[in-house]
RODO-2510 file (C-alpha; in nm, 4 decimals, decimal comma):
residues 526
     n   res          X          Y          Z
     1     m     2,7134    -1,6363    -2,7456
     2     q     2,3794    -1,6985    -2,9081
     3     t     2,3017    -1,4546    -3,1894
     4     t     1,9743    -1,3344    -3,3370
     5     p     1,8842    -1,5373    -3,6509
     6     r     1,8587    -1,3730    -3,9899
     7     i     1,5222    -1,2199    -4,0827
     8     g     1,4487    -1,4929    -4,3387
     9     t     1,5084    -1,7677    -4,0869
    10     l     1,2914    -1,5908    -3,8287
    11     v     1,0029    -1,5417    -4,0730
    12     a     1,0178    -1,9070    -4,1723
    13     a     1,0134    -2,0186    -3,8112
    14     l     0,7193    -1,7948    -3,7300
    15     s     0,5265    -1,9144    -4,0359
    16     l     0,5840    -2,2753    -3,9341
    17     a     0,4615    -2,2022    -3,5827
    18     l     0,1548    -2,0173    -3,7019
    19     g     0,0742    -2,2880    -3,9505
    20     s     0,0888    -2,5554    -3,6843
    21     n    -0,1644    -2,3600    -3,4752
    22     a    -0,3942    -2,2617    -3,7604
    23     g    -0,7582    -2,2972    -3,6641
    24     h    -0,6651    -2,3965    -3,3095
    25     a    -0,8040    -2,2173    -3,0063
    26     g    -0,7678    -2,3382    -2,6516
    27     n    -0,4767    -2,4979    -2,4671
    28     l    -0,1353    -2,4417    -2,6263
    29     p     0,1364    -2,6459    -2,4506
    30     v     0,4914    -2,5172    -2,4234
    31     t     0,7290    -2,8128    -2,4582
    32     s     1,0720    -2,6483    -2,4892
    33     c     1,2803    -2,4632    -2,2315
    34     l     1,4842    -2,2911    -2,5025
    35     d     1,4451    -1,9438    -2,6463
    36     d     1,5711    -2,0230    -2,9968
    37     f     1,2544    -1,9780    -3,2077
    38     g     1,2077    -2,3538    -3,2263
    39     a     0,8763    -2,5369    -3,2165
    40     g     0,7192    -2,5575    -2,8728
    41     t     0,9104    -2,2614    -2,7286
    42     l     0,7256    -2,0058    -2,5228
    43     r     0,8153    -1,7343    -2,7720
    44     l     0,6565    -1,9058    -3,0718
    45     v     0,3570    -2,0399    -2,8822
    46     m     0,2713    -1,6920    -2,7546
    47     f     0,3276    -1,5363    -3,0956
    48     g     0,0765    -1,7742    -3,2491
    49     a    -0,1858    -1,7487    -2,9750
    50     a    -0,5382    -1,6249    -3,0514
    51     n    -0,8220    -1,4718    -2,8508
    52     g    -0,8926    -1,6753    -2,5367
    53     d    -0,6024    -1,9176    -2,5743
    54     i    -0,4158    -2,0666    -2,2792
    55     v    -0,0368    -2,0839    -2,3080
    56     d     0,0337    -2,3856    -2,0880
    57     l     0,3702    -2,4318    -1,9160
    58     s     0,2261    -2,6343    -1,6297
    59     q     0,3886    -2,9601    -1,7428
    60     l     0,7221    -2,8058    -1,8387
    61     s     1,0340    -2,9048    -1,6434
    62     c     1,3516    -2,7087    -1,7137
    63     a     1,7101    -2,7297    -1,5969
    64     d     1,7540    -2,4833    -1,3097
    65     s     1,3741    -2,4359    -1,3283
    66     k     1,4306    -2,1439    -1,5638
    67     i     1,3760    -2,0137    -1,9154
    68     t     1,6267    -1,7368    -1,9901
    69     l     1,5338    -1,4983    -2,2690
    70     a     1,7961    -1,4258    -2,5363
    71     h     1,5956    -1,2378    -2,8003
    72     g     1,3996    -0,9699    -2,6168
    73     a     1,0540    -0,9652    -2,4641
    74     i     0,8022    -1,2351    -2,5491
    75     s     0,4973    -1,0620    -2,6924
    76     s     0,1424    -1,1363    -2,8034
    77     s    -0,1439    -0,9264    -2,9356
    78     a    -0,4105    -1,1852    -2,8489
    79     p    -0,6960    -1,0626    -2,6235
    80     n    -0,7915    -1,2648    -2,3155
    81     l    -0,4644    -1,4554    -2,3223
    82     s    -0,3700    -1,6736    -2,0248
    83     v    -0,0202    -1,7955    -1,9396
    84     i    -0,0147    -2,0689    -1,6751
    85     g     0,2912    -2,2226    -1,5129
    86     p     0,3720    -2,5121    -1,2791
    87     g     0,4148    -2,2861    -0,9735
    88     q     0,6215    -1,9920    -0,8583
    89     q     0,8986    -2,2139    -0,7238
    90     a     0,8958    -2,4509    -1,0202
    91     l     0,9595    -2,2152    -1,3121
    92     t     1,1108    -1,8690    -1,3670
    93     i     1,0989    -1,6713    -1,6898
    94     d     1,4161    -1,4601    -1,6718
    95     g     1,4778    -1,1465    -1,8783
    96     a     1,8521    -1,1585    -1,8017
    97     g     1,8449    -0,7817    -1,7441
    98     l     1,8190    -0,7221    -2,1190
    99     s     1,4501    -0,6691    -2,1925
   100     r     1,0970    -0,6906    -2,0658
   101     v     0,9788    -1,0467    -2,0109
   102     l     0,6091    -1,0721    -2,1090
   103     v     0,4102    -0,8190    -2,3145
   104     n     0,0492    -0,8171    -2,4294
   105     t    -0,0624    -0,5404    -2,6661
   106     a    -0,4310    -0,6336    -2,6994
   107     l    -0,6714    -0,3402    -2,6638
   108     q    -0,9384    -0,5522    -2,4917
   109     g    -0,9736    -0,8460    -2,2586
   110     t    -0,7423    -0,9567    -1,9772
   111     f    -0,3827    -1,0721    -1,9924
   112     s    -0,3691    -1,3376    -1,7171
   113     i    -0,0557    -1,4945    -1,5719
   114     s    -0,0466    -1,7630    -1,3007
   115     g     0,1949    -2,0045    -1,1365
   116     l     0,5211    -1,8422    -1,2475
   117     t     0,8122    -1,6298    -1,1335
   118     i     0,8995    -1,3428    -1,3669
   119     a     1,2419    -1,1945    -1,2970
   120     n     1,5235    -0,9688    -1,4097
   121     g     1,3332    -0,7816    -1,6767
   122     h     1,4545    -0,4404    -1,7903
   123     f     1,2973    -0,1695    -2,0036
   124     h     1,4645     0,1541    -2,1124
   125     h     1,2918     0,4284    -2,3062
   126     s     1,4730     0,7292    -2,4483
   127     g     1,1783     0,9657    -2,4065
   128     g     0,8034     0,9890    -2,3563
   129     t     0,6531     0,7158    -2,1385
   130     a     0,8177     0,3951    -2,0152
   131     l     0,5830     0,1291    -1,8722
   132     g     0,6450    -0,2222    -1,7443
   133     g     0,9954    -0,3434    -1,6629
   134     c     0,9013    -0,7128    -1,6458
   135     i     0,5332    -0,7336    -1,7466
   136     y     0,3371    -0,4884    -1,9609
   137     g    -0,0270    -0,5111    -2,0607
   138     r    -0,1889    -0,2586    -2,2908
   139     y    -0,5274    -0,3289    -2,1290
   140     r    -0,6192    -0,5365    -1,8196
   141     v    -0,3603    -0,7522    -1,6417
   142     a    -0,4247    -1,0192    -1,3753
   143     l    -0,1537    -1,2007    -1,1774
   144     d    -0,2434    -1,5032    -0,9638
   145     h     0,0233    -1,6849    -0,7610
   146     v     0,2995    -1,5001    -0,9447
   147     t     0,6308    -1,3696    -0,8146
   148     v     0,7812    -1,0666    -0,9888
   149     d     1,1353    -0,9961    -0,8746
   150     s     1,4353    -0,7732    -0,9509
   151     c     1,2858    -0,5878    -1,2456
   152     t     1,4071    -0,2448    -1,3581
   153     i     1,2792     0,0383    -1,5725
   154     d     1,4281     0,3727    -1,6663
   155     g     1,3977     0,6529    -1,9162
   156     a     1,6038     0,9372    -2,0464
   157     v     1,6143     1,2480    -1,8319
   158     d     1,3343     1,3925    -2,0460
   159     a     1,1096     1,0863    -2,0127
   160     d     0,7583     1,1838    -1,9138
   161     v     0,6438     0,8942    -1,6936
   162     v     0,8392     0,5866    -1,5829
   163     a     0,5997     0,3399    -1,4185
   164     g     0,5532    -0,0200    -1,3129
   165     a     0,9031    -0,1656    -1,2939
   166     g     0,7430    -0,4925    -1,1889
   167     v     0,4129    -0,4832    -1,3784
   168     a     0,2101    -0,2165    -1,5556
   169     a    -0,1477    -0,2187    -1,6898
   170     l    -0,2290     0,0821    -1,9040
   171     g    -0,5808     0,0608    -2,0436
   172     g    -0,7605    -0,1337    -1,7702
   173     p    -0,7267    -0,2227    -1,4027
   174     l    -0,4529    -0,4429    -1,2593
   175     s    -0,5303    -0,7401    -1,0339
   176     l    -0,2812    -0,9101    -0,8004
   177     t    -0,3867    -1,2250    -0,6120
   178     a    -0,1584    -1,4308    -0,3851
   179     s     0,1391    -1,2727    -0,5574
   180     t     0,4702    -1,1108    -0,4615
   181     i     0,6389    -0,8122    -0,6232
   182     s     0,9822    -0,7422    -0,4810
   183     n     1,3142    -0,5666    -0,5303
   184     c     1,2162    -0,3683    -0,8387
   185     s     1,3496    -0,0225    -0,9248
   186     a     1,2554     0,2744    -1,1427
   187     a     1,4730     0,5732    -1,2272
   188     q     1,5448     0,8611    -1,4654
   189     g     1,1974     0,9926    -1,5239
   190     t     1,0375     1,3295    -1,4672
   191     t     0,7632     1,1309    -1,2948
   192     i     0,7978     0,7873    -1,1314
   193     a     0,4775     0,5935    -1,0545
   194     g     0,3977     0,2550    -0,9001
   195     v     0,7476     0,1108    -0,8874
   196     g     0,6285    -0,2368    -0,7920
   197     a     0,2922    -0,2314    -0,9688
   198     f     0,1144     0,0356    -1,1729
   199     g    -0,2518     0,0298    -1,2733
   200     y    -0,3504     0,3461    -1,4560
   201     f    -0,7263     0,2948    -1,4174
   202     g    -0,7302     0,1010    -1,0896
   203     m    -0,5912    -0,1894    -0,8940
   204     s    -0,6974    -0,4771    -0,6685
   205     v    -0,4395    -0,6436    -0,4418
   206     v    -0,5469    -0,9511    -0,2430
   207     d    -0,3378    -1,1855    -0,0242
   208     s    -0,0188    -1,0441    -0,1721
   209     t     0,3181    -0,9017    -0,0654
   210     i     0,4749    -0,5949    -0,2225
   211     t     0,8195    -0,5237    -0,0813
   212     g     1,1586    -0,3625    -0,1313
   213     n     1,0845    -0,1516    -0,4405
   214     t     1,2625     0,1822    -0,4993
   215     g     1,1958     0,4795    -0,7267
   216     t     1,4082     0,7892    -0,7913
   217     a     1,2610     1,0731    -0,9994
   218     s     1,3889     1,4098    -1,1136
   219     a     1,0677     1,5922    -1,0164
   220     h     0,7566     1,3917    -0,9210
   221     a     0,6821     1,0479    -0,7776
   222     i     0,3784     0,8536    -0,6548
   223     g     0,3594     0,5042    -0,5058
   224     g     0,6854     0,3301    -0,4156
   225     c     0,5118    -0,0100    -0,4016
   226     l     0,1751     0,0482    -0,5731
   227     a     0,0112     0,3324    -0,7658
   228     t    -0,2920     0,4287    -0,9676
   229     f    -0,2897     0,7344    -1,1939
   230     h    -0,6438     0,8302    -1,2943
   231     n    -0,8307     1,0588    -1,0559
   232     a    -1,1452     0,8413    -1,0760
   233     s    -0,9568     0,5152    -1,0152
   234     q    -0,9896     0,2917    -0,7094
   235     l    -0,7033     0,1092    -0,5395
   236     q    -0,8053    -0,1754    -0,3080
   237     v    -0,5639    -0,3655    -0,0828
   238     t    -0,6954    -0,6663     0,1124
   239     r    -0,5111    -0,9059     0,3463
   240     s    -0,1796    -0,7938     0,2025
   241     t     0,1581    -0,6565     0,3115
   242     v     0,3145    -0,3441     0,1629
   243     t     0,6564    -0,2895     0,3133
   244     g     1,0049    -0,1481     0,2658
   245     c     0,9393     0,0649    -0,0428
   246     t     1,1097     0,4002    -0,1089
   247     l     1,0368     0,7074    -0,3216
   248     i     1,2874     0,9894    -0,3704
   249     t     1,2843     1,2991    -0,5888
   250     n     1,5393     1,5700    -0,6510
   251     g     1,4980     1,8949    -0,4634
   252     g     1,3417     2,1999    -0,6219
   253     a     1,0329     2,4161    -0,6171
   254     g     0,7234     2,2203    -0,7200
   255     n     0,8859     1,8795    -0,6830
   256     y     0,6933     1,6231    -0,4777
   257     a     0,6742     1,2581    -0,3789
   258     k     0,3512     1,0976    -0,2576
   259     g     0,3012     0,7565    -0,0995
   260     g     0,6202     0,5720    -0,0092
   261     g     0,4189     0,2504     0,0022
   262     i     0,0934     0,3274    -0,1810
   263     g    -0,0008     0,6218    -0,3991
   264     a    -0,3636     0,6504    -0,5092
   265     a    -0,4539     0,9243    -0,7563
   266     g    -0,8204     0,8502    -0,6801
   267     g    -0,9765     0,6482    -0,3996
   268     l    -0,8081     0,4001    -0,1661
   269     t    -0,9399     0,1128     0,0489
   270     v    -0,7068    -0,0862     0,2759
   271     t    -0,8529    -0,3843     0,4632
   272     s    -0,6816    -0,6249     0,7060
   273     s    -0,3383    -0,5319     0,5727
   274     v     0,0038    -0,4224     0,6981
   275     i     0,1688    -0,1077     0,5623
   276     s     0,5129    -0,0696     0,7196
   277     g     0,8669     0,0535     0,6765
   278     n     0,8013     0,2690     0,3699
   279     t     0,9692     0,6062     0,3072
   280     v     0,9057     0,9098     0,0898
   281     t     1,1597     1,1939     0,0514
   282     s     1,1177     1,5149    -0,1483
   283     s     1,0939     1,8928    -0,1281
   284     e     0,7250     1,8230    -0,0669
   285     a     0,6693     1,4765     0,0805
   286     h     0,3255     1,3265     0,1432
   287     g     0,2338     0,9955     0,3077
   288     g     0,5303     0,7819     0,4070
   289     g     0,3011     0,4817     0,4215
   290     m     0,0161     0,5888     0,1943
   291     f    -0,1184     0,8832     0,0006
   292     a    -0,4720     0,9112    -0,1391
   293     a    -0,5817     1,2129    -0,3411
   294     g    -0,9456     1,1053    -0,3064
   295     n    -1,1483     0,9350    -0,0355
   296     a    -0,9754     0,6667     0,1711
   297     t    -1,0959     0,3928     0,4070
   298     f    -0,8745     0,1865     0,6379
   299     d    -1,0298    -0,1116     0,8156
   300     g    -0,8300    -0,3519     1,0299
   301     a    -0,5025    -0,2027     0,9053
   302     s    -0,1668    -0,1945     1,0813
   303     i     0,0281     0,1103     0,9634
   304     h     0,3644     0,1458     1,1311
   305     d     0,7256     0,2630     1,1001
   306     n     0,6739     0,4682     0,7848
   307     q     0,8450     0,8030     0,7206
   308     s     0,7690     1,1188     0,5240
   309     n     1,0916     1,3214     0,4982
   310     e     1,1501     1,6657     0,3534
   311     l     1,4659     1,7784     0,1755
   312     p     1,6329     2,0945     0,3152
   313     g     1,3900     2,3855     0,3002
   314     g     1,0987     2,1595     0,2162
   315     s     0,7931     2,0185     0,3918
   316     a     0,6627     1,6731     0,4827
   317     f     0,3127     1,5572     0,5749
   318     g     0,1574     1,2369     0,7081
   319     g     0,4193     0,9866     0,8177
   320     g     0,1662     0,7033     0,8099
   321     i    -0,1224     0,8368     0,6000
   322     d    -0,1919     1,1486     0,3946
   323     v    -0,5538     1,1760     0,2764
   324     g    -0,6861     1,4459     0,0446
   325     g    -1,0530     1,3436     0,0480
   326     i    -1,2872     1,1984     0,3103
   327     g    -1,0944     0,9723     0,5490
   328     q    -1,2353     0,6796     0,7495
   329     i    -1,0174     0,4799     0,9918
   330     n    -1,1787     0,1753     1,1568
   331     y    -1,0337    -0,0976     1,3837
   332     s    -0,6791     0,0040     1,2889
   333     t    -0,3503     0,0902     1,4570
   334     i    -0,1234     0,3679     1,3316
   335     d     0,2050     0,3720     1,5232
   336     h     0,5720     0,4729     1,5139
   337     n     0,5440     0,6772     1,1958
   338     h     0,7335     1,0042     1,1408
   339     s     0,6871     1,3285     0,9486
   340     r     0,7322     1,7017     0,9852
   341     l     0,3576     1,7608     1,0291
   342     g     0,1057     1,4897     1,1163
   343     g     0,3399     1,2137     1,2263
   344     g     0,0657     0,9522     1,2145
   345     v    -0,2057     1,1030     0,9952
   346     n    -0,2450     1,4147     0,7823
   347     a    -0,6012     1,4838     0,6645
   348     s    -0,5461     1,7865     0,4475
   349     a    -0,8807     1,8585     0,2860
   350     s    -1,2050     1,6960     0,3948
   351     s    -1,3459     1,5184     0,7004
   352     l    -1,1729     1,2475     0,9026
   353     t    -1,3576     0,9859     1,1122
   354     i    -1,1739     0,7486     1,3467
   355     v    -1,3594     0,4555     1,5090
   356     n    -1,2275     0,1821     1,7411
   357     s    -0,8675     0,2627     1,6493
   358     t    -0,5320     0,3389     1,8109
   359     i    -0,2887     0,6150     1,7114
   360     s     0,0268     0,5750     1,9151
   361     s     0,3961     0,6637     1,9359
   362     n     0,4122     0,8694     1,6180
   363     t     0,6440     1,1697     1,5958
   364     a     0,6386     1,5042     1,4154
   365     l     0,9480     1,7109     1,3544
   366     l     0,7367     2,0245     1,3909
   367     v     0,3772     1,9799     1,5149
   368     c     0,0893     1,7294     1,5355
   369     g     0,2630     1,4076     1,6333
   370     g    -0,0510     1,1948     1,6274
   371     l    -0,2686     1,3552     1,3647
   372     y    -0,3621     1,6767     1,1908
   373     a    -0,7176     1,7209     1,0655
   374     k    -0,7638     2,0388     0,8644
   375     s    -1,1414     2,0110     0,8473
   376     t    -1,3992     1,8114     1,0450
   377     l    -1,2660     1,5482     1,2877
   378     s    -1,4784     1,2796     1,4556
   379     l    -1,3208     1,0485     1,7143
   380     m    -1,5197     0,7520     1,8501
   381     n    -1,4113     0,4812     2,0966
   382     s    -1,0472     0,5355     2,0076
   383     t    -0,7114     0,5901     2,1759
   384     v    -0,4561     0,8570     2,0790
   385     a    -0,1531     0,8262     2,3054
   386     f     0,2254     0,8574     2,3411
   387     n     0,2665     1,0714     2,0294
   388     v     0,5217     1,3533     2,0172
   389     g     0,5103     1,6871     1,8355
   390     a     0,8406     1,8733     1,8579
   391     s     0,6969     2,2188     1,9313
   392     a     0,3238     2,1579     1,9897
   393     g     0,0288     1,9275     1,9317
   394     g     0,1725     1,6007     2,0492
   395     g    -0,1585     1,4200     2,0094
   396     i    -0,4147     1,5971     1,7917
   397     c    -0,4145     1,9255     1,6014
   398     p    -0,7712     2,0116     1,5003
   399     g    -0,7967     2,2478     1,2050
   400     t    -1,0631     2,5022     1,1197
   401     g    -1,3542     2,2561     1,1204
   402     a    -1,5587     2,1078     1,4009
   403     m    -1,4250     1,8340     1,6292
   404     s    -1,6285     1,5745     1,8150
   405     s    -1,5045     1,3046     2,0494
   406     q    -1,7037     1,0173     2,1972
   407     s    -1,5703     0,7758     2,4589
   408     s    -1,2085     0,8272     2,3539
   409     i    -0,8717     0,8581     2,5253
   410     v    -0,6337     1,1336     2,4150
   411     a    -0,3521     1,1192     2,6690
   412     k     0,0210     1,0835     2,7375
   413     n     0,1066     1,2908     2,4293
   414     t     0,3958     1,5338     2,4614
   415     k     0,6171     1,7882     2,2901
   416     n     0,9951     1,8076     2,3118
   417     g     1,1064     1,8419     2,6696
   418     g     0,8269     1,6159     2,7885
   419     a     0,5526     1,8747     2,8415
   420     a     0,2076     1,7215     2,8000
   421     t     0,0064     1,8407     2,4993
   422     d    -0,2832     1,6148     2,4032
   423     i    -0,4970     1,8504     2,1916
   424     d    -0,3480     2,1767     2,0682
   425     i    -0,5364     2,4063     1,8344
   426     g    -0,2482     2,6483     1,7988
   427     v    -0,4323     2,9633     1,6847
   428     n    -0,8130     2,9646     1,6918
   429     a    -0,9899     2,8224     1,9958
   430     i    -1,2552     2,5570     1,9317
   431     v    -1,5214     2,3776     2,1321
   432     v    -1,5095     1,9966     2,1193
   433     s    -1,8484     1,8264     2,1270
   434     g    -1,9209     1,4775     2,2595
   435     s    -1,9072     1,2980     2,5928
   436     y    -1,7411     1,0276     2,8062
   437     n    -1,3823     1,1151     2,7126
   438     l    -1,0531     1,1067     2,8993
   439     i    -0,8288     1,3980     2,7896
   440     p    -0,5856     1,5337     3,0526
   441     v    -0,4276     1,8315     2,8716
   442     r    -0,5539     2,0673     2,6036
   443     v    -0,4468     2,4070     2,4671
   444     g    -0,7017     2,6499     2,3216
   445     v    -0,9749     2,3866     2,3343
   446     t    -1,2982     2,3691     2,5344
   447     l    -1,3827     2,0069     2,6175
   448     p    -1,7199     1,8520     2,7075
   449     g    -1,8107     1,9042     3,0717
   450     d    -1,7949     1,5355     3,1664
   451     t    -1,4391     1,4858     3,0348
   452     l    -1,2023     1,3050     3,2735
   453     h    -0,8499     1,4445     3,3148
   454     d    -0,6806     1,1552     3,4959
   455     d    -0,3916     0,9376     3,3843
   456     p    -0,5614     0,6512     3,1929
   457     l    -0,2940     0,4028     3,3063
   458     l    -0,2372     0,2604     2,9610
   459     l    -0,0217    -0,0490     2,9245
   460     p     0,2413    -0,0624     2,6449
   461     l     0,1298    -0,1158     2,2868
   462     a     0,1094    -0,4911     2,2428
   463     n    -0,0636    -0,7809     2,0729
   464     n    -0,3621    -0,8227     2,3052
   465     g    -0,5642    -1,0276     2,0583
   466     g    -0,6997    -0,9498     1,7157
   467     s    -0,4901    -0,8513     1,4160
   468     t    -0,3762    -0,5080     1,5371
   469     r    -0,1875    -0,3966     1,8481
   470     t    -0,3650    -0,2053     2,1241
   471     h    -0,3037    -0,0347     2,4568
   472     a    -0,4661    -0,2486     2,7261
   473     l    -0,5935    -0,0745     3,0384
   474     d    -0,4389    -0,1335     3,3782
   475     p    -0,6968    -0,3018     3,6062
   476     t    -0,7114     0,0199     3,8122
   477     s    -0,7536     0,2510     3,5118
   478     p    -1,0126     0,5275     3,5565
   479     a    -1,1247     0,4593     3,1984
   480     i    -1,2823     0,1233     3,2878
   481     d    -1,6646     0,1319     3,2806
   482     k    -1,6631     0,5101     3,2330
   483     g    -1,7279     0,5213     2,8597
   484     a    -2,0182     0,4716     2,6231
   485     n    -2,1085     0,2921     2,3020
   486     p    -2,3289     0,5450     2,1214
   487     t    -2,3147     0,3699     1,7829
   488     n    -2,3756     0,0187     1,9261
   489     l    -2,0441    -0,1275     1,8153
   490     i    -2,0341    -0,5055     1,8660
   491     s    -1,6631    -0,5399     1,9425
   492     d    -1,3701    -0,3304     2,0540
   493     q    -1,0773    -0,2683     1,8168
   494     r    -0,9783    -0,6342     1,8288
   495     h    -1,2952    -0,7469     1,6457
   496     a    -1,4723    -1,0799     1,7028
   497     g    -1,4511    -1,2302     2,0494
   498     f    -1,3861    -0,8989     2,2257
   499     l    -1,7064    -0,7210     2,3264
   500     r    -1,7279    -0,3443     2,2925
   501     a    -1,9216    -0,3129     2,6178
   502     f    -1,8455    -0,5531     2,9019
   503     g    -1,9612    -0,4804     3,2554
   504     a    -2,1675    -0,1848     3,3720
   505     h    -2,0600     0,0376     3,0819
   506     a    -1,8145     0,0427     2,7957
   507     d    -1,4569     0,1439     2,8743
   508     i    -1,3174     0,4671     2,7320
   509     g    -1,0832     0,4144     2,4380
   510     a    -1,0253     0,1469     2,1733
   511     f    -0,9675    -0,1375     2,4203
   512     e    -1,2350    -0,3009     2,6359
   513     s    -1,1151    -0,4799     2,9496
   514     q    -1,2874    -0,8175     2,9934
   515     p    -1,2065    -1,1543     3,1462
   516     f    -1,1780    -1,4324     2,8955
   517     d    -1,0186    -1,7778     2,8663
   518     r    -0,7767    -1,8593     2,5831
   519     i    -0,7842    -2,2287     2,4990
   520     f    -0,4977    -2,3112     2,2629
   521     a    -0,5008    -2,6133     2,0379
   522     g    -0,3104    -2,8971     2,1981
   523     d    -0,3200    -2,7473     2,5467
   524     f    -0,6752    -2,8328     2,6425
   525     e    -0,7553    -3,1615     2,8139
   526     p    -1,1214    -3,2555     2,8730
***
């Protein structure tokens, strides 16, 4: 077994390394695959790096394509440090389950890592705050074409916050581009946050996959895959997949878990992304797929098969989404999610606007299978169908605010036993404003005078074009040419190539029936 060298030997080795780099700034090649404090090793090159240097592993070829750490995390205090590798498949830096892997303690600049796999890091802290199981940056961190896998972090039972088993950025935002963070775990903290990735002051995730991360906390948890922590922070997810992450807390009064996939302490924007198969379980569970304390916008998102589960005697909200601020859902599909209240969506504080979107096949253990909107709800050119609320409100439960609906379908929603219940106010009757809707069944609600009450003849949820699934209309549907396009939308939910209004008038709902030819590459002959 390799042993740690004596202090004198280590100091001499470090002095030699620093001397060889004296006065040098720029590209610093790593030429050794060992972790023995020798010249050219990643450990010594990083230790001697200065502001703006590039630690270059791009030409390094190692047996088993791996550098295995034997002497703890490799650390640098240099600002604006970059570590570049030969590619995610070509080289792995492995913590062997003994320590973090890469650490940067600079209080300014960006710690950038690209073209590497970082794996099997572990960080344990006996109390206070534990951050970064594989990668930790004291300020900004940016990963580009990086895989982070099988990293763990834990604290003592009295640890304050345990966050970022995969990667954590404390003093600045975190950026993930074309990267994967998978199979990481966090445990033994009063609060668990951002098991896969944690950015205290914000985060940007582009063209990335975050999957299979799990956190277990004694009291509080936020973000099984991704989390921010500052209430003014912004979390942006673009063209990415967030899937299969889990948050669990112990039972008890005041305990909560928020955001099985994504937990945003501030604002959240999700664009052209898939959020699926995430779970949150606690005495008070919020947002199986996503939770945002602030304003949230979803555009072109597919949010499906997420769960918000309560422990015995507890409560659970928003199987797909739980939004605390202003919510905006555009061109998105929210389907097959589950919770106690608000199976698809729970908008607990401010206004919710839904445009050109589909909310389908969600379930609620108690009420509001499709969505619950506590305050103002605006529905435009959308479809809410086939949702189930166990006792009431299969489709929509409006709250105490106003509700408007324009050219939308709210139909085929039920409660247990199969009784239809599309809109159910529960206690206080409301008047819904708007026009050109198709809503067969309502309880305690006065609908616009021109509302249709027929079966819309919706076809099963399917890929009918575009990036999200929709309910196509049967050719004999009464919704065809009976709607409107009051905001002059260019396309239906499926975006480009699918007109919002085709024929005499727009169709009611998120889907517009239209004849079109699909010419596939290789199948067309002139």
